[in-house]
N, CA, C and O atoms as a Maestro MAE file, in Angstrom:
{
 s_m_m2io_version
 :::
 2.0.0
}

f_m_ct {
 s_m_title
 :::
 protein
 m_atom[184] {
  # First column is atom index #
  i_m_mmod_type
  r_m_x_coord
  r_m_y_coord
  r_m_z_coord
  i_m_residue_number
  s_m_chain_name
  s_m_pdb_residue_name
  s_m_pdb_atom_name
  i_m_atomic_number
  :::
  1 25 71.395 95.004 90.779 1 A "MET " " N  " 7
  2 3 73.288 94.779 90.671 1 A "MET " " CA " 6
  3 2 73.606 94.273 89.915 1 A "MET " " C  " 6
  4 15 73.015 93.239 89.604 1 A "MET " " O  " 8
  5 25 74.703 94.712 89.204 2 A "ASP " " N  " 7
  6 3 75.039 94.101 87.439 2 A "ASP " " CA " 6
  7 2 76.643 93.509 88.426 2 A "ASP " " C  " 6
  8 15 77.014 92.519 87.794 2 A "ASP " " O  " 8
  9 25 77.453 93.689 89.409 3 A "GLY " " N  " 7
  10 3 78.495 93.023 89.496 3 A "GLY " " CA " 6
  11 2 79.787 93.353 89.315 3 A "GLY " " C  " 6
  12 15 80.786 92.713 89.643 3 A "GLY " " O  " 8
  13 25 79.718 94.217 88.866 4 A "ARG " " N  " 7
  14 3 81.312 95.241 88.347 4 A "ARG " " CA " 6
  15 2 82.321 95.860 89.553 4 A "ARG " " C  " 6
  16 15 81.977 96.585 90.487 4 A "ARG " " O  " 8
  17 25 83.276 95.499 89.336 5 A "LEU " " N  " 7
  18 3 84.377 95.807 90.133 5 A "LEU " " CA " 6
  19 2 84.481 97.451 90.239 5 A "LEU " " C  " 6
  20 15 84.821 98.205 89.327 5 A "LEU " " O  " 8
  21 25 84.195 97.725 91.249 6 A "LEU " " N  " 7
  22 3 84.717 99.614 91.083 6 A "LEU " " CA " 6
  23 2 85.818 100.197 91.604 6 A "LEU " " C  " 6
  24 15 86.333 101.214 91.140 6 A "LEU " " O  " 8
  25 25 86.268 99.499 92.706 7 A "LEU " " N  " 7
  26 3 87.539 99.612 93.090 7 A "LEU " " CA " 6
  27 2 88.752 98.506 94.146 7 A "LEU " " C  " 6
  28 15 88.371 98.078 95.236 7 A "LEU " " O  " 8
  29 25 89.884 98.249 93.709 8 A "GLU " " N  " 7
  30 3 90.310 97.530 94.211 8 A "GLU " " CA " 6
  31 2 91.396 98.125 95.200 8 A "GLU " " C  " 6
  32 15 91.746 99.221 94.763 8 A "GLU " " O  " 8
  33 25 92.021 97.818 96.315 9 A "GLN " " N  " 7
  34 3 92.967 98.363 97.049 9 A "GLN " " CA " 6
  35 2 93.724 96.878 97.567 9 A "GLN " " C  " 6
  36 15 93.391 95.732 97.263 9 A "GLN " " O  " 8
  37 25 94.674 97.256 98.311 10 A "ASN " " N  " 7
  38 3 95.528 96.492 98.690 10 A "ASN " " CA " 6
  39 2 95.753 97.135 99.994 10 A "ASN " " C  " 6
  40 15 96.197 98.277 99.872 10 A "ASN " " O  " 8
  41 25 95.574 96.736 101.229 11 A "ILE " " N  " 7
  42 3 95.699 97.246 102.797 11 A "ILE " " CA " 6
  43 2 96.497 96.485 103.124 11 A "ILE " " C  " 6
  44 15 96.466 95.269 102.935 11 A "ILE " " O  " 8
  45 25 97.608 97.329 103.849 12 A "LYS " " N  " 7
  46 3 99.027 96.813 104.554 12 A "LYS " " CA " 6
  47 2 98.804 96.188 106.246 12 A "LYS " " C  " 6
  48 15 99.360 95.239 106.799 12 A "LYS " " O  " 8
  49 25 97.780 97.136 106.752 13 A "SER " " N  " 7
  50 3 97.252 97.382 108.306 13 A "SER " " CA " 6
  51 2 96.238 96.786 108.493 13 A "SER " " C  " 6
  52 15 95.534 96.330 107.592 13 A "SER " " O  " 8
  53 25 95.922 96.668 110.180 14 A "ALA " " N  " 7
  54 3 94.299 96.142 110.505 14 A "ALA " " CA " 6
  55 2 93.585 97.337 109.839 14 A "ALA " " C  " 6
  56 15 92.808 97.168 108.899 14 A "ALA " " O  " 8
  57 25 93.952 98.896 110.501 15 A "ILE " " N  " 7
  58 3 92.863 99.846 110.395 15 A "ILE " " CA " 6
  59 2 93.292 100.416 108.948 15 A "ILE " " C  " 6
  60 15 94.472 100.600 108.650 15 A "ILE " " O  " 8
  61 25 92.428 100.623 108.252 16 A "SER " " N  " 7
  62 3 92.723 101.713 106.911 16 A "SER " " CA " 6
  63 2 91.472 102.261 106.359 16 A "SER " " C  " 6
  64 15 90.325 101.828 106.467 16 A "SER " " O  " 8
  65 25 92.007 103.496 105.628 17 A "ASN " " N  " 7
  66 3 90.674 104.256 105.481 17 A "ASN " " CA " 6
  67 2 90.306 103.739 103.800 17 A "ASN " " C  " 6
  68 15 91.003 102.745 103.597 17 A "ASN " " O  " 8
  69 25 89.894 103.900 103.185 18 A "ILE " " N  " 7
  70 3 89.018 103.401 101.477 18 A "ILE " " CA " 6
  71 2 88.642 104.967 101.259 18 A "ILE " " C  " 6
  72 15 87.967 105.740 101.939 18 A "ILE " " O  " 8
  73 25 89.100 105.070 100.468 19 A "ASP " " N  " 7
  74 3 88.448 106.411 99.713 19 A "ASP " " CA " 6
  75 2 87.155 106.546 98.637 19 A "ASP " " C  " 6
  76 15 87.328 107.119 97.562 19 A "ASP " " O  " 8
  77 25 86.228 106.142 98.900 20 A "ILE " " N  " 7
  78 3 84.807 106.356 97.984 20 A "ILE " " CA " 6
  79 2 84.175 107.919 97.555 20 A "ILE " " C  " 6
  80 15 82.986 108.237 97.520 20 A "ILE " " O  " 8
  81 25 85.185 108.641 97.294 21 A "SER " " N  " 7
  82 3 84.957 109.613 97.481 21 A "SER " " CA " 6
  83 2 84.344 110.258 95.727 21 A "SER " " C  " 6
  84 15 83.674 111.204 95.315 21 A "SER " " O  " 8
  85 25 85.276 108.731 94.974 22 A "GLU " " N  " 7
  86 3 84.734 109.054 93.530 22 A "GLU " " CA " 6
  87 2 83.285 108.016 93.068 22 A "GLU " " C  " 6
  88 15 82.809 107.654 91.992 22 A "GLU " " O  " 8
  89 25 83.113 107.910 93.769 23 A "LEU " " N  " 7
  90 3 82.213 106.778 93.659 23 A "LEU " " CA " 6
  91 2 80.278 107.754 93.761 23 A "LEU " " C  " 6
  92 15 80.171 108.766 94.453 23 A "LEU " " O  " 8
  93 25 79.047 107.186 92.972 24 A "THR " " N  " 7
  94 3 78.278 107.794 93.103 24 A "THR " " CA " 6
  95 2 77.316 107.283 94.502 24 A "THR " " C  " 6
  96 15 77.631 106.292 95.160 24 A "THR " " O  " 8
  97 25 76.172 108.094 94.798 25 A "ILE " " N  " 7
  98 3 75.286 107.466 95.731 25 A "ILE " " CA " 6
  99 2 74.498 106.863 95.430 25 A "ILE " " C  " 6
  100 15 73.693 107.249 94.582 25 A "ILE " " O  " 8
  101 25 74.414 105.474 96.114 26 A "GLY " " N  " 7
  102 3 73.900 104.264 96.111 26 A "GLY " " CA " 6
  103 2 74.571 103.595 97.290 26 A "GLY " " C  " 6
  104 15 75.188 103.928 98.302 26 A "GLY " " O  " 8
  105 25 74.101 102.336 96.596 27 A "VAL " " N  " 7
  106 3 74.246 100.969 97.642 27 A "VAL " " CA " 6
  107 2 75.163 99.717 96.939 27 A "VAL " " C  " 6
  108 15 74.803 99.108 95.932 27 A "VAL " " O  " 8
  109 25 76.679 99.415 97.835 28 A "TYR " " N  " 7
  110 3 77.641 99.077 97.041 28 A "TYR " " CA " 6
  111 2 77.957 97.718 98.114 28 A "TYR " " C  " 6
  112 15 77.686 97.898 99.301 28 A "TYR " " O  " 8
  113 25 78.396 96.678 97.787 29 A "MET " " N  " 7
  114 3 79.161 95.532 98.604 29 A "MET " " CA " 6
  115 2 80.607 95.309 98.813 29 A "MET " " C  " 6
  116 15 81.195 95.005 97.775 29 A "MET " " O  " 8
  117 25 81.180 95.362 99.642 30 A "LEU " " N  " 7
  118 3 82.140 96.022 100.025 30 A "LEU " " CA " 6
  119 2 82.821 94.547 100.751 30 A "LEU " " C  " 6
  120 15 82.810 94.235 101.942 30 A "LEU " " O  " 8
  121 25 83.511 93.644 99.352 31 A "LYS " " N  " 7
  122 3 84.136 92.452 99.861 31 A "LYS " " CA " 6
  123 2 85.761 92.898 100.326 31 A "LYS " " C  " 6
  124 15 86.464 93.770 99.814 31 A "LYS " " O  " 8
  125 25 86.042 92.099 101.327 32 A "VAL " " N  " 7
  126 3 87.316 92.263 101.934 32 A "VAL " " CA " 6
  127 2 87.858 90.816 102.415 32 A "VAL " " C  " 6
  128 15 87.317 90.086 103.245 32 A "VAL " " O  " 8
  129 25 89.328 90.515 101.535 33 A "ALA " " N  " 7
  130 3 89.659 88.881 101.847 33 A "ALA " " CA " 6
  131 2 90.523 89.035 102.916 33 A "ALA " " C  " 6
  132 15 91.469 89.817 102.815 33 A "ALA " " O  " 8
  133 25 90.334 88.408 103.909 34 A "VAL " " N  " 7
  134 3 91.266 88.510 104.890 34 A "VAL " " CA " 6
  135 2 92.012 87.017 105.390 34 A "VAL " " C  " 6
  136 15 91.998 85.970 104.743 34 A "VAL " " O  " 8
  137 25 92.539 87.203 106.473 35 A "LYS " " N  " 7
  138 3 93.734 86.031 106.418 35 A "LYS " " CA " 6
  139 2 92.708 84.408 106.697 35 A "LYS " " C  " 6
  140 15 93.029 83.266 106.368 35 A "LYS " " O  " 8
  141 25 91.597 84.817 107.314 36 A "ASP " " N  " 7
  142 3 90.836 83.672 107.710 36 A "ASP " " CA " 6
  143 2 89.388 83.394 106.925 36 A "ASP " " C  " 6
  144 15 88.477 82.660 107.307 36 A "ASP " " O  " 8
  145 25 89.462 84.320 105.539 37 A "GLY " " N  " 7
  146 3 88.362 83.957 104.952 37 A "GLY " " CA " 6
  147 2 88.243 85.286 104.424 37 A "GLY " " C  " 6
  148 15 89.194 86.047 104.597 37 A "GLY " " O  " 8
  149 25 86.837 85.839 103.573 38 A "VAL " " N  " 7
  150 3 86.287 86.578 102.953 38 A "VAL " " CA " 6
  151 2 85.209 87.353 103.989 38 A "VAL " " C  " 6
  152 15 84.730 86.628 104.860 38 A "VAL " " O  " 8
  153 25 84.869 88.486 103.974 39 A "VAL " " N  " 7
  154 3 84.216 89.402 104.668 39 A "VAL " " CA " 6
  155 2 83.495 89.818 103.764 39 A "VAL " " C  " 6
  156 15 83.982 89.848 102.634 39 A "VAL " " O  " 8
  157 25 82.013 90.301 103.985 40 A "VAL " " N  " 7
  158 3 81.314 90.886 102.106 40 A "VAL " " CA " 6
  159 2 80.125 91.874 103.449 40 A "VAL " " C  " 6
  160 15 79.574 91.559 104.504 40 A "VAL " " O  " 8
  161 25 80.190 92.811 102.819 41 A "ARG " " N  " 7
  162 3 78.926 94.187 103.932 41 A "ARG " " CA " 6
  163 2 78.674 94.514 102.696 41 A "ARG " " C  " 6
  164 15 79.280 94.309 101.644 41 A "ARG " " O  " 8
  165 25 76.997 95.437 103.145 42 A "LYS " " N  " 7
  166 3 76.467 96.358 102.064 42 A "LYS " " CA " 6
  167 2 76.943 97.934 102.697 42 A "LYS " " C  " 6
  168 15 76.774 98.489 103.783 42 A "LYS " " O  " 8
  169 25 77.595 98.301 101.461 43 A "LEU " " N  " 7
  170 3 77.702 99.803 102.067 43 A "LEU " " CA " 6
  171 2 76.802 101.044 101.198 43 A "LEU " " C  " 6
  172 15 76.599 101.100 99.985 43 A "LEU " " O  " 8
  173 25 76.438 101.814 102.073 44 A "VAL " " N  " 7
  174 3 75.478 102.501 101.229 44 A "VAL " " CA " 6
  175 2 76.410 104.214 101.427 44 A "VAL " " C  " 6
  176 15 77.268 104.525 102.253 44 A "VAL " " O  " 8
  177 25 75.921 104.858 100.541 45 A "LYS " " N  " 7
  178 3 76.534 106.259 100.299 45 A "LYS " " CA " 6
  179 2 75.750 107.000 100.374 45 A "LYS " " C  " 6
  180 15 75.073 106.817 99.363 45 A "LYS " " O  " 8
  181 25 75.232 107.968 101.052 46 A "LYS " " N  " 7
  182 3 74.408 108.933 100.639 46 A "LYS " " CA " 6
  183 2 74.982 110.283 100.447 46 A "LYS " " C  " 6
  184 15 74.267 111.210 100.068 46 A "LYS " " O  " 8
  :::
 }
 m_bond[183] {
  # First column is bond index #
  i_m_from
  i_m_to
  i_m_order
  :::
  1 1 2 1
  2 2 3 1
  3 3 4 2
  4 3 5 1
  5 5 6 1
  6 6 7 1
  7 7 8 2
  8 7 9 1
  9 9 10 1
  10 10 11 1
  11 11 12 2
  12 11 13 1
  13 13 14 1
  14 14 15 1
  15 15 16 2
  16 15 17 1
  17 17 18 1
  18 18 19 1
  19 19 20 2
  20 19 21 1
  21 21 22 1
  22 22 23 1
  23 23 24 2
  24 23 25 1
  25 25 26 1
  26 26 27 1
  27 27 28 2
  28 27 29 1
  29 29 30 1
  30 30 31 1
  31 31 32 2
  32 31 33 1
  33 33 34 1
  34 34 35 1
  35 35 36 2
  36 35 37 1
  37 37 38 1
  38 38 39 1
  39 39 40 2
  40 39 41 1
  41 41 42 1
  42 42 43 1
  43 43 44 2
  44 43 45 1
  45 45 46 1
  46 46 47 1
  47 47 48 2
  48 47 49 1
  49 49 50 1
  50 50 51 1
  51 51 52 2
  52 51 53 1
  53 53 54 1
  54 54 55 1
  55 55 56 2
  56 55 57 1
  57 57 58 1
  58 58 59 1
  59 59 60 2
  60 59 61 1
  61 61 62 1
  62 62 63 1
  63 63 64 2
  64 63 65 1
  65 65 66 1
  66 66 67 1
  67 67 68 2
  68 67 69 1
  69 69 70 1
  70 70 71 1
  71 71 72 2
  72 71 73 1
  73 73 74 1
  74 74 75 1
  75 75 76 2
  76 75 77 1
  77 77 78 1
  78 78 79 1
  79 79 80 2
  80 79 81 1
  81 81 82 1
  82 82 83 1
  83 83 84 2
  84 83 85 1
  85 85 86 1
  86 86 87 1
  87 87 88 2
  88 87 89 1
  89 89 90 1
  90 90 91 1
  91 91 92 2
  92 91 93 1
  93 93 94 1
  94 94 95 1
  95 95 96 2
  96 95 97 1
  97 97 98 1
  98 98 99 1
  99 99 100 2
  100 99 101 1
  101 101 102 1
  102 102 103 1
  103 103 104 2
  104 103 105 1
  105 105 106 1
  106 106 107 1
  107 107 108 2
  108 107 109 1
  109 109 110 1
  110 110 111 1
  111 111 112 2
  112 111 113 1
  113 113 114 1
  114 114 115 1
  115 115 116 2
  116 115 117 1
  117 117 118 1
  118 118 119 1
  119 119 120 2
  120 119 121 1
  121 121 122 1
  122 122 123 1
  123 123 124 2
  124 123 125 1
  125 125 126 1
  126 126 127 1
  127 127 128 2
  128 127 129 1
  129 129 130 1
  130 130 131 1
  131 131 132 2
  132 131 133 1
  133 133 134 1
  134 134 135 1
  135 135 136 2
  136 135 137 1
  137 137 138 1
  138 138 139 1
  139 139 140 2
  140 139 141 1
  141 141 142 1
  142 142 143 1
  143 143 144 2
  144 143 145 1
  145 145 146 1
  146 146 147 1
  147 147 148 2
  148 147 149 1
  149 149 150 1
  150 150 151 1
  151 151 152 2
  152 151 153 1
  153 153 154 1
  154 154 155 1
  155 155 156 2
  156 155 157 1
  157 157 158 1
  158 158 159 1
  159 159 160 2
  160 159 161 1
  161 161 162 1
  162 162 163 1
  163 163 164 2
  164 163 165 1
  165 165 166 1
  166 166 167 1
  167 167 168 2
  168 167 169 1
  169 169 170 1
  170 170 171 1
  171 171 172 2
  172 171 173 1
  173 173 174 1
  174 174 175 1
  175 175 176 2
  176 175 177 1
  177 177 178 1
  178 178 179 1
  179 179 180 2
  180 179 181 1
  181 181 182 1
  182 182 183 1
  183 183 184 2
  :::
 }
}
C-alpha cells in the first residue's frame, strides 16, 4: 500500500452507494468519517 487518496465523496444519507467502477482490481482501505468517529474497512474489488 502506498497511501494515495483515490476517491473522496460526501455522503448525505445513512445509506449510499459509492461508484468504484473506475478503480482497478485490488485491495483498498475504505475510511468513513461518521459523527462518532472514523470507521476503516478493507475493500476487495475482484
